[in-house]
C-alpha positions in Angstrom: -54.5 118.8 101.7 -58.1 120.1 101.7 -57.4 123.5 100.3 -59.1 124.0 96.9 -56.9 123.8 93.8 -57.7 127.4 93.1 -55.8 128.3 96.3 -52.8 126.1 95.5 -54.2 123.1 97.4 -54.7 119.5 96.4 -58.5 119.4 97.1 -58.1 115.9 98.5 -61.3 113.9 99.3 -61.9 112.7 102.9 -61.2 109.0 102.1 -57.9 109.7 100.5 -57.0 112.1 103.3 -57.6 109.5 106.0 -55.7 106.9 104.1 -52.7 109.2 103.9 -52.8 109.8 107.6 -52.9 106.1 108.3 -50.0 105.3 106.0 -47.8 108.1 107.4 -48.7 107.2 111.0 -48.0 103.5 110.4 -44.4 104.5 109.7 -44.1 107.3 112.3 -46.9 108.2 114.7 -45.6 111.7 115.3 -45.4 112.5 111.6 -48.9 111.2 111.2 -50.2 113.5 114.0 -48.4 116.5 112.5 -49.6 115.8 109.0 -53.2 115.7 110.3 -52.8 118.6 112.7 -51.3 121.1 110.3 -53.4 120.1 107.3 -56.8 120.2 109.0 -56.7 123.9 109.8 -57.4 124.9 106.2 -60.9 123.3 106.7 -62.0 126.1 109.0 -61.2 128.6 106.3 -63.7 127.0 104.0 -66.5 128.5 106.1 -65.2 132.1 105.5 -66.4 134.5 102.8 -64.7 134.0 99.4 -62.6 137.1 100.0 -61.4 135.9 103.4 -60.5 132.5 101.9 -58.4 134.1 99.2 -56.6 136.3 101.7 -55.7 133.5 104.0 -55.0 130.6 101.6 -53.1 132.4 98.8 -50.2 133.5 101.0 -48.7 130.0 101.5 -48.5 130.2 105.2 -49.7 127.7 107.8 -53.1 128.4 109.5 -53.4 128.0 113.2 -56.6 128.1 115.3 -57.7 127.9 118.8 -61.0 126.2 119.8 -63.2 127.3 121.5 -63.0 131.0 120.8 -62.5 132.7 124.2 -61.9 136.3 123.2 -63.7 138.9 121.2 -63.0 141.0 118.1 -64.1 144.5 117.6 -63.8 146.7 114.5 -62.0 150.0 114.9 -60.6 152.8 112.7 -57.4 150.8 112.1 -59.0 147.4 111.3 -59.7 145.1 114.2 -58.8 144.7 117.9 -58.6 141.3 119.5 -59.3 141.0 123.2 -59.1 138.0 125.5 -56.8 135.3 126.9 -55.8 132.2 125.1 -54.3 129.1 126.6 -51.6 126.9 125.1 -52.1 125.7 121.5 -49.9 123.0 120.1 -47.9 124.3 117.1 -49.0 128.0 117.5 -45.3 129.1 117.7 -45.0 128.3 114.0 -47.5 130.9 113.0 -46.8 133.6 110.4 
């Protein structure tokens, strides 16, 4: 919903976004939660570099996140290594 049009999104403004959540939730609360939950993750990507945004948003997959960050990332010869332990995150089983 909030993804820019250049990344195959709708670039919805905040007022329209919240109206859509309310309408969906008024018919089915679970559907309203899922709509909000899965569409909000693209917002975090907007804080990334332009190259990072393109890499994540242009592949058409869902974006999952865990807050707060509890691990660490280190660059190595092959790319990156991720270390740490993460607790349950709702919906994370649907990652790419």
